[in-house]
ZATOR-68714 format. One record per atom (N, C-alpha, C): residue number from 1; residue in one letter; chain; atom name; x, y, z. Coordinates in steps of 0.1 Angstrom, whole numbers. Example, Ala and Ser with C-alpha at 12.3 -4.5 7.8 and 13.67 -1.06 7.14 Angstrom:
ZATOR-68714
{num = 1	residuo = A	cadena = A	atomo = N	px = 132	py = -57	pz = 78} $
{num = 1	residuo = A	cadena = A	atomo = CA	px = 123	py = -45	pz = 78} $
{num = 1	residuo = A	cadena = A	atomo = C	px = 132	py = -33	pz = 78} $
{num = 2	residuo = S	cadena = A	atomo = N	px = 128	py = -22	pz = 71} $
{num = 2	residuo = S	cadena = A	atomo = CA	px = 137	py = -11	pz = 71} $
{num = 2	residuo = S	cadena = A	atomo = C	px = 129	py = 0	pz = 79} $
END
This chain:
ZATOR-68714
{num = 1	residuo = M	cadena = A	atomo = N	px = 328	py = -103	pz = 234} $
{num = 1	residuo = M	cadena = A	atomo = CA	px = 326	py = -108	pz = 220} $
{num = 1	residuo = M	cadena = A	atomo = C	px = 313	py = -117	pz = 220} $
{num = 2	residuo = A	cadena = A	atomo = N	px = 310	py = -123	pz = 232} $
{num = 2	residuo = A	cadena = A	atomo = CA	px = 299	py = -132	pz = 232} $
{num = 2	residuo = A	cadena = A	atomo = C	px = 286	py = -125	pz = 230} $
{num = 3	residuo = S	cadena = A	atomo = N	px = 285	py = -112	pz = 234} $
{num = 3	residuo = S	cadena = A	atomo = CA	px = 272	py = -105	pz = 233} $
{num = 3	residuo = S	cadena = A	atomo = C	px = 271	py = -101	pz = 218} $
{num = 4	residuo = Q	cadena = A	atomo = N	px = 281	py = -99	pz = 211} $
{num = 4	residuo = Q	cadena = A	atomo = CA	px = 280	py = -95	pz = 196} $
{num = 4	residuo = Q	cadena = A	atomo = C	px = 273	py = -106	pz = 188} $
{num = 5	residuo = P	cadena = A	atomo = N	px = 278	py = -118	pz = 189} $
{num = 5	residuo = P	cadena = A	atomo = CA	px = 273	py = -130	pz = 181} $
{num = 5	residuo = P	cadena = A	atomo = C	px = 258	py = -132	pz = 185} $
{num = 6	residuo = E	cadena = A	atomo = N	px = 255	py = -129	pz = 198} $
{num = 6	residuo = E	cadena = A	atomo = CA	px = 241	py = -132	pz = 202} $
{num = 6	residuo = E	cadena = A	atomo = C	px = 231	py = -122	pz = 196} $
{num = 7	residuo = I	cadena = A	atomo = N	px = 236	py = -110	pz = 194} $
{num = 7	residuo = I	cadena = A	atomo = CA	px = 227	py = -99	pz = 189} $
{num = 7	residuo = I	cadena = A	atomo = C	px = 224	py = -101	pz = 174} $
{num = 8	residuo = Q	cadena = A	atomo = N	px = 234	py = -106	pz = 167} $
{num = 8	residuo = Q	cadena = A	atomo = CA	px = 232	py = -109	pz = 152} $
{num = 8	residuo = Q	cadena = A	atomo = C	px = 221	py = -119	pz = 150} $
{num = 9	residuo = P	cadena = A	atomo = N	px = 221	py = -130	pz = 156} $
{num = 9	residuo = P	cadena = A	atomo = CA	px = 210	py = -141	pz = 154} $
{num = 9	residuo = P	cadena = A	atomo = C	px = 197	py = -135	pz = 158} $
{num = 10	residuo = D	cadena = A	atomo = N	px = 196	py = -126	pz = 167} $
{num = 10	residuo = D	cadena = A	atomo = CA	px = 183	py = -120	pz = 171} $
{num = 10	residuo = D	cadena = A	atomo = C	px = 176	py = -113	pz = 159} $
{num = 11	residuo = P	cadena = A	atomo = N	px = 183	py = -104	pz = 153} $
{num = 11	residuo = P	cadena = A	atomo = CA	px = 177	py = -96	pz = 142} $
{num = 11	residuo = P	cadena = A	atomo = C	px = 174	py = -105	pz = 130} $
{num = 12	residuo = G	cadena = A	atomo = N	px = 182	py = -116	pz = 129} $
{num = 12	residuo = G	cadena = A	atomo = CA	px = 179	py = -126	pz = 118} $
{num = 12	residuo = G	cadena = A	atomo = C	px = 165	py = -131	pz = 118} $
{num = 13	residuo = P	cadena = A	atomo = N	px = 161	py = -138	pz = 128} $
{num = 13	residuo = P	cadena = A	atomo = CA	px = 147	py = -143	pz = 129} $
{num = 13	residuo = P	cadena = A	atomo = C	px = 136	py = -132	pz = 128} $
{num = 14	residuo = D	cadena = A	atomo = N	px = 139	py = -121	pz = 134} $
{num = 14	residuo = D	cadena = A	atomo = CA	px = 129	py = -110	pz = 133} $
{num = 14	residuo = D	cadena = A	atomo = C	px = 127	py = -106	pz = 118} $
{num = 15	residuo = T	cadena = A	atomo = N	px = 137	py = -106	pz = 110} $
{num = 15	residuo = T	cadena = A	atomo = CA	px = 136	py = -102	pz = 96} $
{num = 15	residuo = T	cadena = A	atomo = C	px = 129	py = -113	pz = 88} $
{num = 16	residuo = I	cadena = A	atomo = N	px = 131	py = -125	pz = 92} $
{num = 16	residuo = I	cadena = A	atomo = CA	px = 125	py = -137	pz = 84} $
{num = 16	residuo = I	cadena = A	atomo = C	px = 110	py = -138	pz = 88} $
{num = 17	residuo = D	cadena = A	atomo = N	px = 106	py = -136	pz = 100} $
{num = 17	residuo = D	cadena = A	atomo = CA	px = 92	py = -137	pz = 105} $
{num = 17	residuo = D	cadena = A	atomo = C	px = 83	py = -128	pz = 96} $
{num = 18	residuo = P	cadena = A	atomo = N	px = 86	py = -115	pz = 96} $
{num = 18	residuo = P	cadena = A	atomo = CA	px = 77	py = -105	pz = 89} $
{num = 18	residuo = P	cadena = A	atomo = C	px = 78	py = -108	pz = 74} $
{num = 19	residuo = G	cadena = A	atomo = N	px = 89	py = -113	pz = 69} $
{num = 19	residuo = G	cadena = A	atomo = CA	px = 90	py = -116	pz = 54} $
{num = 19	residuo = G	cadena = A	atomo = C	px = 83	py = -129	pz = 50} $
{num = 20	residuo = A	cadena = A	atomo = N	px = 83	py = -139	pz = 59} $
{num = 20	residuo = A	cadena = A	atomo = CA	px = 77	py = -152	pz = 55} $
{num = 20	residuo = A	cadena = A	atomo = C	px = 62	py = -151	pz = 55} $
{num = 21	residuo = P	cadena = A	atomo = N	px = 55	py = -146	pz = 65} $
{num = 21	residuo = P	cadena = A	atomo = CA	px = 40	py = -145	pz = 65} $
{num = 21	residuo = P	cadena = A	atomo = C	px = 35	py = -137	pz = 53} $
{num = 22	residuo = P	cadena = A	atomo = N	px = 40	py = -126	pz = 50} $
{num = 22	residuo = P	cadena = A	atomo = CA	px = 35	py = -118	pz = 38} $
{num = 22	residuo = P	cadena = A	atomo = C	px = 35	py = -126	pz = 25} $
{num = 23	residuo = E	cadena = A	atomo = N	px = 46	py = -134	pz = 24} $
{num = 23	residuo = E	cadena = A	atomo = CA	px = 48	py = -142	pz = 11} $
{num = 23	residuo = E	cadena = A	atomo = C	px = 38	py = -154	pz = 11} $
{num = 24	residuo = T	cadena = A	atomo = N	px = 36	py = -160	pz = 22} $
{num = 24	residuo = T	cadena = A	atomo = CA	px = 28	py = -172	pz = 22} $
{num = 24	residuo = T	cadena = A	atomo = C	px = 13	py = -169	pz = 20} $
{num = 25	residuo = P	cadena = A	atomo = N	px = 7	py = -160	pz = 27} $
{num = 25	residuo = P	cadena = A	atomo = CA	px = -7	py = -157	pz = 26} $
{num = 25	residuo = P	cadena = A	atomo = C	px = -11	py = -152	pz = 12} $
{num = 26	residuo = P	cadena = A	atomo = N	px = -4	py = -143	pz = 6} $
{num = 26	residuo = P	cadena = A	atomo = CA	px = -7	py = -138	pz = -8} $
{num = 26	residuo = P	cadena = A	atomo = C	px = -7	py = -149	pz = -18} $
{num = 27	residuo = V	cadena = A	atomo = N	px = 2	py = -159	pz = -16} $
{num = 27	residuo = V	cadena = A	atomo = CA	px = 3	py = -170	pz = -27} $
{num = 27	residuo = V	cadena = A	atomo = C	px = -9	py = -180	pz = -25} $
{num = 28	residuo = I	cadena = A	atomo = N	px = -14	py = -182	pz = -13} $
{num = 28	residuo = I	cadena = A	atomo = CA	px = -25	py = -192	pz = -11} $
{num = 28	residuo = I	cadena = A	atomo = C	px = -38	py = -186	pz = -15} $
{num = 29	residuo = P	cadena = A	atomo = N	px = -42	py = -175	pz = -10} $
{num = 29	residuo = P	cadena = A	atomo = CA	px = -55	py = -169	pz = -14} $
{num = 29	residuo = P	cadena = A	atomo = C	px = -57	py = -167	pz = -29} $
{num = 30	residuo = P	cadena = A	atomo = N	px = -48	py = -161	pz = -36} $
{num = 30	residuo = P	cadena = A	atomo = CA	px = -50	py = -159	pz = -50} $
{num = 30	residuo = P	cadena = A	atomo = C	px = -52	py = -172	pz = -58} $
{num = 31	residuo = A	cadena = A	atomo = N	px = -46	py = -183	pz = -53} $
{num = 31	residuo = A	cadena = A	atomo = CA	px = -47	py = -196	pz = -60} $
{num = 31	residuo = A	cadena = A	atomo = C	px = -62	py = -201	pz = -58} $
{num = 32	residuo = E	cadena = A	atomo = N	px = -67	py = -200	pz = -45} $
{num = 32	residuo = E	cadena = A	atomo = CA	px = -80	py = -205	pz = -42} $
{num = 32	residuo = E	cadena = A	atomo = C	px = -91	py = -196	pz = -48} $
{num = 33	residuo = D	cadena = A	atomo = N	px = -89	py = -183	pz = -46} $
{num = 33	residuo = D	cadena = A	atomo = CA	px = -100	py = -173	pz = -51} $
{num = 33	residuo = D	cadena = A	atomo = C	px = -103	py = -175	pz = -66} $
{num = 34	residuo = P	cadena = A	atomo = N	px = -93	py = -174	pz = -74} $
{num = 34	residuo = P	cadena = A	atomo = CA	px = -95	py = -175	pz = -89} $
{num = 34	residuo = P	cadena = A	atomo = C	px = -101	py = -188	pz = -93} $
{num = 35	residuo = V	cadena = A	atomo = N	px = -97	py = -199	pz = -85} $
{num = 35	residuo = V	cadena = A	atomo = CA	px = -103	py = -212	pz = -89} $
{num = 35	residuo = V	cadena = A	atomo = C	px = -118	py = -213	pz = -85} $
{num = 36	residuo = R	cadena = A	atomo = N	px = -122	py = -207	pz = -74} $
{num = 36	residuo = R	cadena = A	atomo = CA	px = -136	py = -208	pz = -70} $
{num = 36	residuo = R	cadena = A	atomo = C	px = -144	py = -199	pz = -79} $
{num = 37	residuo = Q	cadena = A	atomo = N	px = -139	py = -187	pz = -82} $
{num = 37	residuo = Q	cadena = A	atomo = CA	px = -147	py = -177	pz = -90} $
{num = 37	residuo = Q	cadena = A	atomo = C	px = -151	py = -183	pz = -103} $
{num = 38	residuo = P	cadena = A	atomo = N	px = -141	py = -188	pz = -111} $
{num = 38	residuo = P	cadena = A	atomo = CA	px = -144	py = -193	pz = -125} $
{num = 38	residuo = P	cadena = A	atomo = C	px = -155	py = -203	pz = -124} $
{num = 39	residuo = D	cadena = A	atomo = N	px = -155	py = -212	pz = -114} $
{num = 39	residuo = D	cadena = A	atomo = CA	px = -165	py = -223	pz = -113} $
{num = 39	residuo = D	cadena = A	atomo = C	px = -179	py = -217	pz = -112} $
{num = 40	residuo = E	cadena = A	atomo = N	px = -180	py = -207	pz = -104} $
{num = 40	residuo = E	cadena = A	atomo = CA	px = -194	py = -200	pz = -102} $
{num = 40	residuo = E	cadena = A	atomo = C	px = -197	py = -191	pz = -113} $
{num = 41	residuo = V	cadena = A	atomo = N	px = -188	py = -186	pz = -120} $
{num = 41	residuo = V	cadena = A	atomo = CA	px = -190	py = -176	pz = -131} $
{num = 41	residuo = V	cadena = A	atomo = C	px = -194	py = -184	pz = -144} $
{num = 42	residuo = N	cadena = A	atomo = N	px = -189	py = -196	pz = -145} $
{num = 42	residuo = N	cadena = A	atomo = CA	px = -192	py = -204	pz = -157} $
{num = 42	residuo = N	cadena = A	atomo = C	px = -207	py = -206	pz = -159} $
{num = 43	residuo = P	cadena = A	atomo = N	px = -214	py = -210	pz = -149} $
{num = 43	residuo = P	cadena = A	atomo = CA	px = -229	py = -213	pz = -150} $
{num = 43	residuo = P	cadena = A	atomo = C	px = -236	py = -199	pz = -153} $
{num = 44	residuo = V	cadena = A	atomo = N	px = -231	py = -188	pz = -149} $
{num = 44	residuo = V	cadena = A	atomo = CA	px = -238	py = -175	pz = -151} $
{num = 44	residuo = V	cadena = A	atomo = C	px = -237	py = -171	pz = -165} $
{num = 45	residuo = P	cadena = A	atomo = N	px = -226	py = -171	pz = -172} $
{num = 45	residuo = P	cadena = A	atomo = CA	px = -225	py = -166	pz = -186} $
{num = 45	residuo = P	cadena = A	atomo = C	px = -234	py = -173	pz = -195} $
{num = 46	residuo = P	cadena = A	atomo = N	px = -235	py = -187	pz = -195} $
{num = 46	residuo = P	cadena = A	atomo = CA	px = -245	py = -194	pz = -203} $
{num = 46	residuo = P	cadena = A	atomo = C	px = -259	py = -189	pz = -202} $
{num = 47	residuo = D	cadena = A	atomo = N	px = -263	py = -186	pz = -190} $
{num = 47	residuo = D	cadena = A	atomo = CA	px = -277	py = -181	pz = -187} $
{num = 47	residuo = D	cadena = A	atomo = C	px = -279	py = -168	pz = -194} $
{num = 48	residuo = V	cadena = A	atomo = N	px = -269	py = -159	pz = -193} $
{num = 48	residuo = V	cadena = A	atomo = CA	px = -270	py = -145	pz = -198} $
{num = 48	residuo = V	cadena = A	atomo = C	px = -269	py = -146	pz = -213} $
{num = 49	residuo = V	cadena = A	atomo = N	px = -261	py = -155	pz = -219} $
{num = 49	residuo = V	cadena = A	atomo = CA	px = -259	py = -155	pz = -233} $
{num = 49	residuo = V	cadena = A	atomo = C	px = -271	py = -161	pz = -240} $
{num = 50	residuo = A	cadena = A	atomo = N	px = -278	py = -171	pz = -234} $
{num = 50	residuo = A	cadena = A	atomo = CA	px = -290	py = -177	pz = -240} $
{num = 50	residuo = A	cadena = A	atomo = C	px = -300	py = -167	pz = -243} $
{num = 51	residuo = P	cadena = A	atomo = N	px = -305	py = -159	pz = -234} $
{num = 51	residuo = P	cadena = A	atomo = CA	px = -315	py = -149	pz = -236} $
{num = 51	residuo = P	cadena = A	atomo = C	px = -311	py = -139	pz = -246} $
{num = 52	residuo = N	cadena = A	atomo = N	px = -298	py = -135	pz = -247} $
{num = 52	residuo = N	cadena = A	atomo = CA	px = -293	py = -125	pz = -256} $
{num = 52	residuo = N	cadena = A	atomo = C	px = -294	py = -131	pz = -271} $
{num = 53	residuo = Q	cadena = A	atomo = N	px = -291	py = -144	pz = -272} $
{num = 53	residuo = Q	cadena = A	atomo = CA	px = -291	py = -150	pz = -286} $
{num = 53	residuo = Q	cadena = A	atomo = C	px = -306	py = -150	pz = -291} $
{num = 54	residuo = Q	cadena = A	atomo = N	px = -315	py = -153	pz = -283} $
{num = 54	residuo = Q	cadena = A	atomo = CA	px = -329	py = -154	pz = -288} $
{num = 54	residuo = Q	cadena = A	atomo = C	px = -334	py = -141	pz = -295} $
{num = 55	residuo = P	cadena = A	atomo = N	px = -333	py = -130	pz = -288} $
{num = 55	residuo = P	cadena = A	atomo = CA	px = -338	py = -117	pz = -294} $
{num = 55	residuo = P	cadena = A	atomo = C	px = -330	py = -114	pz = -307} $
{num = 56	residuo = A	cadena = A	atomo = N	px = -317	py = -118	pz = -307} $
{num = 56	residuo = A	cadena = A	atomo = CA	px = -309	py = -115	pz = -319} $
{num = 56	residuo = A	cadena = A	atomo = C	px = -314	py = -123	pz = -331} $
{num = 57	residuo = E	cadena = A	atomo = N	px = -319	py = -135	pz = -328} $
{num = 57	residuo = E	cadena = A	atomo = CA	px = -323	py = -144	pz = -340} $
{num = 57	residuo = E	cadena = A	atomo = C	px = -337	py = -139	pz = -344} $
{num = 58	residuo = M	cadena = A	atomo = N	px = -345	py = -134	pz = -336} $
{num = 58	residuo = M	cadena = A	atomo = CA	px = -359	py = -130	pz = -339} $
{num = 58	residuo = M	cadena = A	atomo = C	px = -359	py = -119	pz = -350} $
{num = 59	residuo = P	cadena = A	atomo = N	px = -351	py = -108	pz = -348} $
{num = 59	residuo = P	cadena = A	atomo = CA	px = -351	py = -97	pz = -358} $
{num = 59	residuo = P	cadena = A	atomo = C	px = -348	py = -102	pz = -372} $
{num = 60	residuo = P	cadena = A	atomo = N	px = -338	py = -110	pz = -375} $
{num = 60	residuo = P	cadena = A	atomo = CA	px = -335	py = -115	pz = -388} $
{num = 60	residuo = P	cadena = A	atomo = C	px = -347	py = -122	pz = -395} $
{num = 61	residuo = P	cadena = A	atomo = N	px = -354	py = -131	pz = -389} $
{num = 61	residuo = P	cadena = A	atomo = CA	px = -365	py = -138	pz = -395} $
{num = 61	residuo = P	cadena = A	atomo = C	px = -376	py = -128	pz = -399} $
{num = 62	residuo = Q	cadena = A	atomo = N	px = -378	py = -118	pz = -391} $
{num = 62	residuo = Q	cadena = A	atomo = CA	px = -389	py = -108	pz = -394} $
{num = 62	residuo = Q	cadena = A	atomo = C	px = -386	py = -101	pz = -407} $
{num = 63	residuo = Q	cadena = A	atomo = N	px = -373	py = -97	pz = -409} $
{num = 63	residuo = Q	cadena = A	atomo = CA	px = -369	py = -89	pz = -421} $
{num = 63	residuo = Q	cadena = A	atomo = C	px = -372	py = -98	pz = -433} $
END
């Protein structure tokens, strides 16, 4: 009977190991990735929108 209880605890840790790593990595990367991307993307949109607005304003005055 001593061998039975010993085998049960073995499979326990094995199942937790593979389950824990997958859950921890996916939660940390997504949180840091989205936070860093928006910061770098913010300065880019303003630059692209400024040039687009200039040409749009020029046509109306000509008419």
